[in-house]
TORPA-90948 format. One record per residue (C-alpha): residue number from 1; residue in three letters; x, y, z. Coordinates in steps of 0.1 Angstrom, whole numbers, padded with zeros to 4 digits. Each point is the difference from the previous one (the first is absolute). Layout:
N
- semi keba c1 c2 c3
- NUM ALA X Y Z .
...
This chain:
397
- semi keba c1 c2 c3
- 1 UNK -0004 -0004 0005 .
- 2 UNK 0018 0040 -0014 .
- 3 UNK 0005 0020 0028 .
- 4 UNK -0008 0035 -0009 .
- 5 UNK 0022 0033 0018 .
- 6 UNK -0015 0021 0026 .
- 7 UNK -0019 0028 -0013 .
- 8 UNK -0004 0027 0023 .
- 9 UNK -0038 0020 -0012 .
- 10 UNK -0006 0038 0006 .
- 11 UNK -0027 0022 -0007 .
- 12 UNK 0024 0019 -0018 .
- 13 UNK 0004 -0023 -0026 .
- 14 UNK 0033 -0009 0006 .
- 15 UNK 0003 -0037 0001 .
- 16 UNK 0029 -0006 0020 .
- 17 UNK 0030 -0024 0010 .
- 18 UNK 0032 -0010 -0016 .
- 19 UNK 0013 0019 -0033 .
- 20 UNK 0035 -0013 -0016 .
- 21 UNK 0028 0012 -0018 .
- 22 UNK 0021 -0017 -0022 .
- 23 UNK 0037 0015 -0003 .
- 24 UNK 0007 0020 0027 .
- 25 UNK 0023 0010 0007 .
- 26 UNK 0006 0011 -0036 .
- 27 UNK -0009 0034 -0014 .
- 28 UNK -0030 -0003 -0010 .
- 29 UNK -0010 -0029 0027 .
- 30 UNK 0010 0017 0028 .
- 31 UNK -0017 0037 -0009 .
- 32 UNK -0031 -0018 -0001 .
- 33 UNK -0001 -0011 0031 .
- 34 UNK 0014 0028 0010 .
- 35 UNK -0031 0018 -0014 .
- 36 UNK -0024 -0020 0019 .
- 37 UNK 0019 -0001 0033 .
- 38 UNK -0002 0036 0000 .
- 39 UNK -0039 0004 -0011 .
- 40 UNK -0006 -0026 0026 .
- 41 UNK 0014 0025 0026 .
- 42 UNK -0018 0032 -0013 .
- 43 UNK -0031 -0021 -0003 .
- 44 UNK -0011 -0019 0032 .
- 45 UNK -0026 -0021 -0018 .
- 46 UNK 0031 -0012 -0024 .
- 47 UNK 0010 -0016 0035 .
- 48 UNK -0022 -0028 -0011 .
- 49 UNK 0026 -0009 -0031 .
- 50 UNK 0032 -0019 0009 .
- 51 UNK 0030 0003 -0024 .
- 52 UNK 0021 -0029 -0005 .
- 53 UNK 0032 0004 -0021 .
- 54 UNK 0019 -0026 -0016 .
- 55 UNK 0036 0003 0003 .
- 56 UNK 0038 -0014 -0009 .
- 57 UNK 0015 0002 0032 .
- 58 UNK -0019 0011 0026 .
- 59 UNK 0031 0022 0018 .
- 60 UNK -0002 0020 -0031 .
- 61 UNK -0001 0036 0008 .
- 62 UNK -0035 0005 -0025 .
- 63 UNK -0013 -0033 0021 .
- 64 UNK 0009 0019 0040 .
- 65 UNK -0011 0022 -0011 .
- 66 UNK -0032 -0004 -0008 .
- 67 UNK -0006 -0026 0025 .
- 68 UNK 0009 0034 0021 .
- 69 UNK -0030 0019 -0008 .
- 70 UNK -0022 -0030 0005 .
- 71 UNK -0002 -0023 -0029 .
- 72 UNK 0009 -0034 0003 .
- 73 UNK 0025 -0015 -0027 .
- 74 UNK 0003 -0038 -0011 .
- 75 UNK 0032 -0018 -0018 .
- 76 UNK -0004 -0017 -0030 .
- 77 UNK 0008 -0013 -0031 .
- 78 UNK -0028 -0012 -0024 .
- 79 UNK 0024 -0019 -0027 .
- 80 UNK 0005 -0021 0026 .
- 81 UNK -0022 0002 0032 .
- 82 UNK -0032 -0018 -0014 .
- 83 UNK -0010 -0001 0036 .
- 84 UNK 0011 0036 0009 .
- 85 UNK -0016 0015 -0018 .
- 86 UNK -0032 -0021 0008 .
- 87 UNK 0006 0006 0036 .
- 88 UNK 0005 0038 -0003 .
- 89 UNK -0031 0008 -0025 .
- 90 UNK -0027 -0027 0026 .
- 91 UNK -0014 0032 0018 .
- 92 UNK 0001 0024 -0028 .
- 93 UNK -0026 0020 -0018 .
- 94 UNK 0017 0023 -0026 .
- 95 UNK 0034 -0004 -0018 .
- 96 UNK 0018 0021 -0010 .
- 97 UNK 0020 -0014 -0033 .
- 98 UNK 0028 0019 -0005 .
- 99 UNK 0032 -0010 -0023 .
- 100 UNK 0023 0023 -0002 .
- 101 UNK 0033 -0010 -0028 .
- 102 UNK 0018 0028 0018 .
- 103 UNK 0001 -0018 0036 .
- 104 UNK 0029 -0027 0009 .
- 105 UNK -0026 -0033 0003 .
- 106 UNK -0006 -0008 -0039 .
- 107 UNK 0016 -0006 -0028 .
- 108 UNK -0015 0006 -0033 .
- 109 UNK -0008 -0032 -0009 .
- 110 UNK -0020 -0005 0037 .
- 111 UNK -0020 0028 -0005 .
- 112 UNK -0038 -0019 -0008 .
- 113 UNK 0006 -0026 0020 .
- 114 UNK 0014 0023 0025 .
- 115 UNK -0034 0015 0001 .
- 116 UNK -0019 -0038 -0013 .
- 117 UNK 0016 -0008 0042 .
- 118 UNK -0011 0028 0009 .
- 119 UNK -0038 -0010 -0004 .
- 120 UNK 0002 -0038 -0001 .
- 121 UNK 0005 -0025 0029 .
- 122 UNK 0007 -0033 -0024 .
- 123 UNK 0017 -0003 -0026 .
- 124 UNK -0009 0007 -0036 .
- 125 UNK -0010 -0014 -0031 .
- 126 UNK 0020 0016 -0020 .
- 127 UNK 0037 0004 -0001 .
- 128 UNK 0026 0035 -0002 .
- 129 UNK 0031 -0010 -0022 .
- 130 UNK 0025 0020 0008 .
- 131 UNK 0004 0032 -0019 .
- 132 UNK -0031 -0008 -0026 .
- 133 UNK -0029 -0006 0022 .
- 134 UNK -0022 -0026 -0020 .
- 135 UNK -0030 -0009 0014 .
- 136 UNK -0020 -0032 -0009 .
- 137 UNK -0036 0016 0010 .
- 138 UNK -0023 0015 0024 .
- 139 UNK 0022 -0009 0036 .
- 140 UNK -0033 0001 0024 .
- 141 UNK 0010 0016 0034 .
- 142 UNK -0040 0007 0013 .
- 143 UNK -0001 -0035 0029 .
- 144 UNK 0033 0013 0010 .
- 145 UNK -0010 0039 0003 .
- 146 UNK -0034 -0010 0018 .
- 147 UNK 0027 -0023 0022 .
- 148 UNK 0018 0027 0008 .
- 149 UNK -0035 0025 0006 .
- 150 UNK 0009 0028 -0017 .
- 151 UNK -0032 0022 -0009 .
- 152 UNK 0022 0026 -0027 .
- 153 UNK 0031 0005 -0013 .
- 154 UNK 0013 0029 -0014 .
- 155 UNK 0027 0004 -0025 .
- 156 UNK 0022 0026 -0012 .
- 157 UNK 0016 -0003 -0036 .
- 158 UNK 0017 0020 -0021 .
- 159 UNK -0017 -0024 -0035 .
- 160 UNK -0026 0010 -0019 .
- 161 UNK -0012 -0023 -0028 .
- 162 UNK -0002 0031 -0018 .
- 163 UNK 0037 0012 0001 .
- 164 UNK 0022 -0003 -0037 .
- 165 UNK 0018 -0038 -0001 .
- 166 UNK 0038 -0003 0002 .
- 167 UNK 0009 0032 0015 .
- 168 UNK 0039 0008 -0020 .
- 169 UNK 0021 0002 0029 .
- 170 UNK -0014 -0037 0017 .
- 171 UNK 0025 -0025 -0014 .
- 172 UNK -0021 -0022 -0023 .
- 173 UNK 0009 0024 -0033 .
- 174 UNK -0021 -0018 -0023 .
- 175 UNK -0037 0010 -0009 .
- 176 UNK -0017 -0032 0023 .
- 177 UNK 0001 0013 0037 .
- 178 UNK 0024 -0023 0024 .
- 179 UNK -0028 -0017 0021 .
- 180 UNK 0029 0007 0028 .
- 181 UNK -0006 0036 -0004 .
- 182 UNK -0016 0016 0037 .
- 183 UNK -0030 0008 -0021 .
- 184 UNK -0014 -0028 -0014 .
- 185 UNK 0011 -0024 0036 .
- 186 UNK -0021 0035 0020 .
- 187 UNK -0031 -0014 -0029 .
- 188 UNK 0010 -0027 0010 .
- 189 UNK -0013 0001 0033 .
- 190 UNK -0024 0024 -0002 .
- 191 UNK -0019 -0029 -0024 .
- 192 UNK 0003 -0025 0027 .
- 193 UNK -0010 0020 0028 .
- 194 UNK -0028 0003 -0023 .
- 195 UNK -0009 -0036 -0002 .
- 196 UNK 0005 0001 0038 .
- 197 UNK -0021 0024 0019 .
- 198 UNK -0039 0011 -0013 .
- 199 UNK 0003 0033 -0013 .
- 200 UNK -0016 0015 0029 .
- 201 UNK 0034 -0014 0019 .
- 202 UNK 0024 0016 -0014 .
- 203 UNK 0008 0037 -0010 .
- 204 UNK 0031 0012 -0027 .
- 205 UNK 0025 0030 0016 .
- 206 UNK 0017 0013 -0034 .
- 207 UNK 0027 0024 -0003 .
- 208 UNK 0027 0009 -0026 .
- 209 UNK 0033 -0017 0000 .
- 210 UNK 0019 0029 0001 .
- 211 UNK -0007 0020 0041 .
- 212 UNK 0017 0028 0015 .
- 213 UNK 0020 -0022 0018 .
- 214 UNK 0017 -0014 -0030 .
- 215 UNK 0018 0037 -0007 .
- 216 UNK 0024 -0006 0036 .
- 217 UNK 0022 -0031 -0021 .
- 218 UNK 0012 0033 -0025 .
- 219 UNK 0001 0025 0029 .
- 220 UNK 0042 0000 0001 .
- 221 UNK -0008 0003 -0035 .
- 222 UNK -0018 0030 0006 .
- 223 UNK 0020 0015 0031 .
- 224 UNK 0032 -0002 -0028 .
- 225 UNK -0016 0010 -0034 .
- 226 UNK -0031 0024 0010 .
- 227 UNK -0014 -0023 -0020 .
- 228 UNK -0028 -0031 -0001 .
- 229 UNK 0009 -0034 -0028 .
- 230 UNK -0021 -0013 -0023 .
- 231 UNK -0004 -0019 -0020 .
- 232 UNK -0026 0010 -0030 .
- 233 UNK 0005 0004 -0031 .
- 234 UNK -0023 0027 -0004 .
- 235 UNK -0004 0034 0014 .
- 236 UNK -0035 0006 0000 .
- 237 UNK -0009 -0032 0022 .
- 238 UNK -0023 0002 0026 .
- 239 UNK 0007 -0017 0044 .
- 240 UNK -0028 -0014 0011 .
- 241 UNK 0011 -0008 0030 .
- 242 UNK -0012 -0004 0043 .
- 243 UNK 0012 0002 0037 .
- 244 UNK 0008 -0030 0025 .
- 245 UNK -0014 0019 0024 .
- 246 UNK -0038 0006 -0021 .
- 247 UNK -0005 -0042 -0010 .
- 248 UNK 0010 -0004 0036 .
- 249 UNK -0029 0019 0015 .
- 250 UNK -0022 -0014 -0026 .
- 251 UNK 0004 -0031 0007 .
- 252 UNK -0002 0006 0043 .
- 253 UNK -0033 0018 -0010 .
- 254 UNK -0014 -0032 -0022 .
- 255 UNK 0013 -0028 0024 .
- 256 UNK -0026 0019 0031 .
- 257 UNK -0022 0002 -0020 .
- 258 UNK -0036 -0020 -0004 .
- 259 UNK 0012 -0032 -0020 .
- 260 UNK -0033 0015 -0019 .
- 261 UNK 0017 0030 -0011 .
- 262 UNK 0023 -0004 -0022 .
- 263 UNK -0002 -0035 -0006 .
- 264 UNK 0006 -0018 -0039 .
- 265 UNK 0008 0041 -0004 .
- 266 UNK 0037 0010 -0015 .
- 267 UNK 0015 0035 0006 .
- 268 UNK 0034 0020 -0012 .
- 269 UNK 0020 0019 0016 .
- 270 UNK 0017 0028 -0013 .
- 271 UNK 0012 0037 0001 .
- 272 UNK -0021 0027 0004 .
- 273 UNK 0004 0009 -0036 .
- 274 UNK 0024 -0013 -0032 .
- 275 UNK 0041 0016 -0009 .
- 276 UNK 0012 0010 -0034 .
- 277 UNK 0038 0000 0006 .
- 278 UNK 0003 0036 -0001 .
- 279 UNK -0029 0007 0029 .
- 280 UNK 0028 -0027 0024 .
- 281 UNK 0029 0020 -0010 .
- 282 UNK -0020 0032 0015 .
- 283 UNK -0019 -0025 0027 .
- 284 UNK 0031 -0014 0015 .
- 285 UNK 0022 0028 -0007 .
- 286 UNK -0029 0026 0021 .
- 287 UNK -0005 -0030 0032 .
- 288 UNK 0042 -0003 -0004 .
- 289 UNK 0007 0038 0003 .
- 290 UNK 0030 -0002 -0033 .
- 291 UNK -0007 -0001 -0037 .
- 292 UNK -0003 -0035 -0009 .
- 293 UNK -0007 -0019 -0031 .
- 294 UNK -0007 -0035 -0015 .
- 295 UNK 0029 -0023 -0020 .
- 296 UNK -0009 -0020 -0027 .
- 297 UNK 0019 -0026 0005 .
- 298 UNK 0004 -0040 -0019 .
- 299 UNK -0012 -0025 0013 .
- 300 UNK 0032 -0025 0006 .
- 301 UNK 0015 0032 0023 .
- 302 UNK -0031 0000 0020 .
- 303 UNK 0007 -0035 0003 .
- 304 UNK 0028 0010 0009 .
- 305 UNK -0009 0032 0028 .
- 306 UNK -0022 -0026 0013 .
- 307 UNK 0025 -0025 0011 .
- 308 UNK 0030 0017 0006 .
- 309 UNK -0032 0015 0032 .
- 310 UNK -0016 -0035 0010 .
- 311 UNK 0039 -0013 -0002 .
- 312 UNK -0004 0013 0035 .
- 313 UNK -0034 -0013 0015 .
- 314 UNK -0008 -0033 0003 .
- 315 UNK -0022 -0030 -0020 .
- 316 UNK 0007 -0010 -0029 .
- 317 UNK 0011 0028 -0022 .
- 318 UNK -0007 -0012 -0036 .
- 319 UNK -0038 -0005 0006 .
- 320 UNK -0002 0034 0015 .
- 321 UNK 0017 0016 -0029 .
- 322 UNK -0018 -0019 -0025 .
- 323 UNK -0035 0008 0016 .
- 324 UNK 0006 0033 0003 .
- 325 UNK 0016 0002 -0042 .
- 326 UNK -0036 -0013 -0005 .
- 327 UNK -0021 0027 0019 .
- 328 UNK 0025 0027 -0019 .
- 329 UNK -0007 -0027 -0033 .
- 330 UNK -0037 0005 0005 .
- 331 UNK -0001 0034 0012 .
- 332 UNK 0011 0008 -0035 .
- 333 UNK -0023 -0019 -0020 .
- 334 UNK -0031 0013 0025 .
- 335 UNK 0013 0040 -0008 .
- 336 UNK 0018 0000 -0030 .
- 337 UNK -0018 0019 -0026 .
- 338 UNK -0018 -0018 -0025 .
- 339 UNK 0012 0001 -0033 .
- 340 UNK -0016 0023 -0027 .
- 341 UNK -0009 0018 0030 .
- 342 UNK -0033 0007 0008 .
- 343 UNK -0026 0025 -0013 .
- 344 UNK -0006 0012 0029 .
- 345 UNK 0036 0001 0009 .
- 346 UNK -0004 -0018 0032 .
- 347 UNK 0028 -0018 0001 .
- 348 UNK -0013 -0032 0018 .
- 349 UNK -0024 -0021 0002 .
- 350 UNK 0007 -0022 0025 .
- 351 UNK 0015 0015 0042 .
- 352 UNK -0025 0017 0021 .
- 353 UNK -0003 0016 0030 .
- 354 UNK -0028 -0011 0022 .
- 355 UNK -0024 0013 0027 .
- 356 UNK -0002 -0036 0014 .
- 357 UNK 0020 0005 0028 .
- 358 UNK -0024 0036 0011 .
- 359 UNK -0027 -0025 -0005 .
- 360 UNK 0009 -0020 0029 .
- 361 UNK 0018 0016 0019 .
- 362 UNK -0012 0034 -0007 .
- 363 UNK 0026 0019 0001 .
- 364 UNK 0027 0004 -0034 .
- 365 UNK 0037 -0012 0000 .
- 366 UNK 0031 0019 0005 .
- 367 UNK 0015 0015 -0038 .
- 368 UNK 0034 -0008 -0007 .
- 369 UNK 0012 0040 0008 .
- 370 UNK -0016 -0005 0036 .
- 371 UNK 0017 -0035 -0003 .
- 372 UNK 0038 0010 -0007 .
- 373 UNK -0003 0029 0027 .
- 374 UNK -0005 -0024 0025 .
- 375 UNK 0029 -0018 -0017 .
- 376 UNK 0023 0022 -0004 .
- 377 UNK 0027 -0010 0027 .
- 378 UNK 0008 -0025 -0023 .
- 379 UNK 0005 0015 -0029 .
- 380 UNK 0021 0034 0010 .
- 381 UNK 0033 -0002 0009 .
- 382 UNK -0007 0009 0036 .
- 383 UNK 0019 0034 -0002 .
- 384 UNK -0022 0010 -0028 .
- 385 UNK -0025 -0004 0019 .
- 386 UNK -0024 0034 0005 .
- 387 UNK -0033 0003 0020 .
- 388 UNK -0027 0003 -0031 .
- 389 UNK -0020 0039 -0004 .
- 390 UNK -0042 -0014 0001 .
- 391 UNK -0006 0002 -0040 .
- 392 UNK 0031 0008 -0010 .
- 393 UNK 0007 -0016 -0036 .
- 394 UNK 0034 -0010 -0014 .
- 395 UNK 0012 0005 -0041 .
- 396 UNK 0012 -0029 -0007 .
- 397 UNK 0029 -0001 -0031 .
């Protein structure tokens, strides 16, 4: 007989219980767990929820920080510890499924398998073969999900079936998209989840692949060159991006709301507006208080730059670089101006700025100028930091 988790019901419509966040010692999962803890502290009625965070090491700085703020942490490896996953999910009512290829726990070849094991408690019917993932059929986990008692799954993804295939900077180099691309693996997992859970039990939270935070990889280059390197062959590119803290806030709002509010729906969290390269230059200049330009570089130069930066970090460098290059390549395909140009003069039909964050939270997202202003200490040498005058704009070269 299936054991269902304890659900605490309140007159407000909230269904309290245990919220499980995967990858909570990675950047994205940690931000979501922090947003949940912050909301629970701010709103007493949300204390009917407990936060259970999956981490790699209980003694990591992020794990200990989450515990200090009231979360529970569990160490579980979904690739090797099926019983541990079963035990961890036993009393969970809501699962936030976070897969962060920039984290240190999974390789590119394991992306789909990792996500699959987060929601499954039996061995898969299909098989995952090295980097080229092939499925012999649909993998059915309805019985395992029922056993775990998960009532609502939130899945974060950067991918969509509407995205163009074969981003030019991916390793495939051909006209057929590699089954090992991150995009394909995320889409496979999305399709898998749709098969295992009733529509009303699944919510998709999409966001652009390029985040403000990815610009931090270029901080040393900005310090020394006053330029943001970007691998675009077109000058008239419109960039679709988002802020990680906005994504985390949106995820937290979905997770504490009744399942009926957002189940069966898909949201996309973007920055408040799209940015041309010229607009990005101006906003970076205003935010940092110094003239900043966008420097177009070749994909191979970007690969070298990222390798040099990531050498200082733990984890699988090749996979992280491949992931970032795939994201930049997809952005190129999404944002490049049509050829021939559209009569209306529009630069693209496939990038967008949504108001889903306002719909979910009642607030708009962080503008990139404000993000640069907040991160001045990262992009500017200490000796050159000067106080900003409110409303001040800076001429960029």
